[in-house]
C-alpha positions in Angstrom: 128.5 91.4 134.0 125.9 91.9 131.3 125.7 90.0 128.0 126.3 92.0 125.0 123.3 92.1 122.7 124.8 93.8 119.6 126.4 92.0 116.5 128.3 94.2 114.3 130.4 93.9 110.9 132.3 96.1 108.7 132.0 97.1 105.1 135.0 98.2 103.2 134.8 100.7 100.3 134.8 99.2 96.9 136.0 101.1 94.1 133.9 100.9 90.4 136.4 99.0 88.4 136.5 96.2 91.0 133.0 96.3 91.3 132.5 95.9 87.3 134.6 92.7 87.7 132.8 90.8 90.7 130.4 88.3 90.3 126.7 87.7 92.0 128.3 86.3 95.7 131.0 89.0 95.5 128.4 92.0 94.9 126.3 90.6 97.6 129.1 90.3 100.2 130.1 93.8 99.5 126.8 95.9 99.1 124.0 93.7 100.2 122.9 93.5 104.0 120.5 90.8 105.4 119.8 89.8 108.7 119.2 93.3 110.2 116.1 92.3 112.3 117.0 89.8 114.8 114.5 89.1 117.7 116.2 90.3 121.0 119.1 91.9 119.0 120.6 95.3 117.5 122.7 94.0 114.4 124.8 96.6 112.8 127.0 97.2 109.6 129.8 99.7 110.1 130.6 100.9 106.1 133.7 102.9 105.2 131.3 104.8 102.8 130.9 108.4 104.7 131.2 106.0 107.7 127.6 105.4 107.8 126.0 102.7 110.1 123.2 100.6 109.0 121.4 98.5 111.4 118.3 97.2 113.1 116.9 96.8 116.7 114.1 94.2 117.5 113.3 94.1 121.1 111.5 91.1 122.3 112.0 91.4 126.1 114.1 93.6 128.4 114.8 96.9 126.4 118.1 96.8 124.2 120.8 99.2 125.0 122.8 101.1 122.3 126.2 100.0 123.0 129.2 101.6 121.6 131.1 99.6 119.1 134.8 99.3 118.3 134.7 100.8 115.3 133.5 104.0 116.4 136.2 104.3 118.7 134.5 106.1 121.5 132.8 105.3 125.0 129.2 106.1 124.2 127.7 105.1 120.4 126.6 108.9 119.7 129.6 110.4 121.4 130.7 111.5 117.8 127.7 110.7 115.7 124.1 111.6 115.1 121.5 108.6 114.7 118.0 108.3 112.8 115.9 105.4 113.7 112.5 104.2 111.8 109.9 101.9 113.1 108.9 99.5 110.5 107.1 97.1 113.0 104.7 97.3 116.0 104.6 100.4 118.6 108.0 100.8 120.1 109.5 103.4 122.6 112.9 104.9 122.6 114.3 106.3 125.7 117.2 108.8 125.0 118.9 111.5 127.6 116.0 110.8 130.3 113.2 111.5 127.4 110.8 108.8 126.1 109.8 108.7 122.5 106.6 106.3 121.2 106.8 105.5 117.6 104.2 103.8 115.7 104.8 102.2 112.4 106.6 104.1 109.8 107.5 107.0 112.4 111.1 108.8 112.8 113.3 109.6 115.5 116.5 111.8 115.2 119.2 111.9 118.2 121.7 114.6 118.0 125.6 114.3 118.8 126.2 113.4 122.5 123.1 111.4 123.3 123.5 109.2 126.0 121.3 106.4 127.5 119.7 105.3 124.5 117.4 102.2 124.5 114.8 100.6 122.7 111.4 98.9 123.9 108.4 97.2 122.3 104.9 98.0 123.6 103.7 94.7 122.7 106.5 92.1 122.8 104.1 89.6 120.8 104.1 92.4 117.8 107.8 93.7 118.6 108.9 97.2 117.1 111.5 96.9 114.3 113.6 99.8 114.2 115.6 100.5 111.5 119.1 102.4 112.3 121.1 105.1 110.5 124.0 106.9 112.1 126.8 109.1 110.4 129.6 111.0 112.2 128.4 114.6 113.3 130.3 117.9 114.0 127.5 119.6 115.8 124.9 118.7 118.7 121.2 119.3 116.9 118.2 118.7 119.3 116.2 115.3 119.3 113.0 115.3 117.3 110.2 112.6 116.7 108.8 113.1 113.5 105.3 111.1 112.7 104.9 110.1 109.4 101.7 112.1 108.9 104.0 115.2 109.7 106.5 114.2 106.9 107.1 116.4 103.8 105.1 114.5 101.0 105.7 114.4 97.2 103.1 112.5 95.0 105.1 112.0 91.9 105.1 109.3 88.7 102.1 107.6 86.8 100.4 104.4 86.2 101.7 104.6 82.6 105.3 104.5 83.8 104.7 101.9 86.6 106.2 104.5 89.0 103.2 106.0 90.6 104.6 106.9 94.1 104.5 108.7 97.2 107.9 110.3 98.6 107.7 111.2 102.4 110.9 113.4 103.7 111.5 113.1 107.1 114.7 115.5 107.0 114.6 118.2 104.5 116.0 122.0 104.6 112.8 123.3 106.5 112.5 120.8 108.7 114.8 118.7 111.5 118.3 119.9 111.2 121.2 117.1 110.9 124.7 117.5 110.4 124.7 114.8 107.3 122.1 112.5 107.8 119.0 112.9 105.0 116.2 110.4 105.4 113.0 109.4 103.8 110.5 107.0 102.8 109.1 105.9 99.2 105.8 104.0 99.1 104.9 102.6 95.7 101.2 102.8 94.6 99.7 98.9 93.6 100.5 98.1 90.0 103.8 100.2 90.3 107.2 98.6 90.4 109.8 101.1 89.5 112.1 103.2 91.8 114.5 106.0 91.2 114.0 105.9 87.3 115.5 107.8 85.4 118.3 107.1 87.5 121.1 109.3 89.1 124.4 109.4 90.8 125.6 112.0 93.6 129.4 111.5 94.1 129.3 113.9 97.0 127.1 111.4 99.1 126.5 107.8 99.8 123.2 106.3 100.1 121.4 102.8 101.5 118.2 101.3 100.5 116.1 99.4 102.9 113.4 97.3 101.1 110.4 96.4 103.0 106.3 95.9 103.0 107.5 93.2 100.4 105.5 89.9 100.2 107.4 86.9 101.2 107.5 85.6 97.6 108.2 88.8 95.9 111.6 90.3 95.0 113.0 93.7 94.1 115.9 94.0 91.5 118.0 96.5 92.6 120.5 97.9 90.1 123.6 99.6 91.0 127.0 100.2 89.1 128.6 103.0 87.1 125.8 104.0 84.5 127.7 102.5 81.6 128.6 99.2 83.7 125.6 98.4 85.7 125.0 95.4 87.7 122.0 93.9 89.8 121.2 92.5 93.3 118.0 90.5 94.0 116.5 91.9 97.2 113.9 90.1 99.4 111.8 91.7 102.4 113.6 93.8 104.9 117.1 93.8 103.2 119.6 96.8 102.6 121.7 97.6 100.2 124.6 100.1 99.8 125.1 102.8 97.1 128.6 104.2 96.7 128.5 107.9 95.5 129.9 106.7 92.2 127.0 104.2 91.5 123.4 104.3 90.6 120.6 103.4 92.7 117.2 101.9 91.4 115.1 99.2 91.0 112.3 97.2 89.8 109.7 94.8 91.7 107.7 91.6 91.0 105.0 93.9 93.1 104.9 97.1 94.7 106.8 98.0 98.0 108.2 100.6 100.1 111.7 101.3 100.9 113.7 103.8 103.3 116.5 105.9 101.5 119.2 107.2 103.6 122.2 109.8 102.7 125.5 111.1 104.3 128.0 113.0 102.6 129.3 116.6 102.2 125.6 118.4 101.9 122.1 117.6 103.2 120.5 119.0 99.6 118.0 116.5 98.6 118.2 117.9 94.9 122.0 117.7 94.5 121.8 114.8 92.1 123.6 114.3 88.6 120.8 113.0 86.5 121.5 109.8 84.0 119.8 110.0 80.8 118.0 106.3 80.1 120.1 106.3 76.4 123.4 106.4 78.4 122.6 103.4 80.7 124.4 100.0 80.1 
């Protein structure tokens, strides 16, 4: 019998009144995710926010097989789910449904509902791939698609004056790859810029997860969350993720520039469907 190489934990949904009363340790326990990228392991966090799964896979030897976990209640991981994998490490290969896809750093692969025999491998085990995994329930089987970072829809926004000069790369958008509910993209802040998603917003129809990366070992991002009039913060290190319920803002400022992957799941896939929050309304 093969030994499992998959670890998983669960996170239950927290309401805004409970979050407002939490201290630092409680906030981190409920919303912060670390240890995503363990060599030779697949690490998954099953959340009760739109049933999104956030995870990481770091193949350092034989390919890592994507195994079903108890919370999904299915024989295969993607029997009733879709998945997006973004590579933030060395060159890797994902095999799925008899097809092989090579991903360079910052490339993304979408796998539709019903895809079987999914595995992750590294081309050079001394510089392994790091696959950031995002999965949500699906109602339709869309085709698998590889999106190179150069093929993503790019938006250049912000300015040096407001310390938020940045490039947004939309992997999933209305004119591109079809998904059931996953919307995923990446934001790269320019040198000298530190703010993301400010002015901020909420979107009660969708949850969101952030993965902060390309952050120096000694640098940190202060991630802001909470209801607009009851904000809190979580200190983030490199390659750590944070969950954002639909009622919460999701914004941050770093001690240097950085990149982050944002992913949403919920009632629609409309990137612009947000409720803006004026700076003067933040507390």
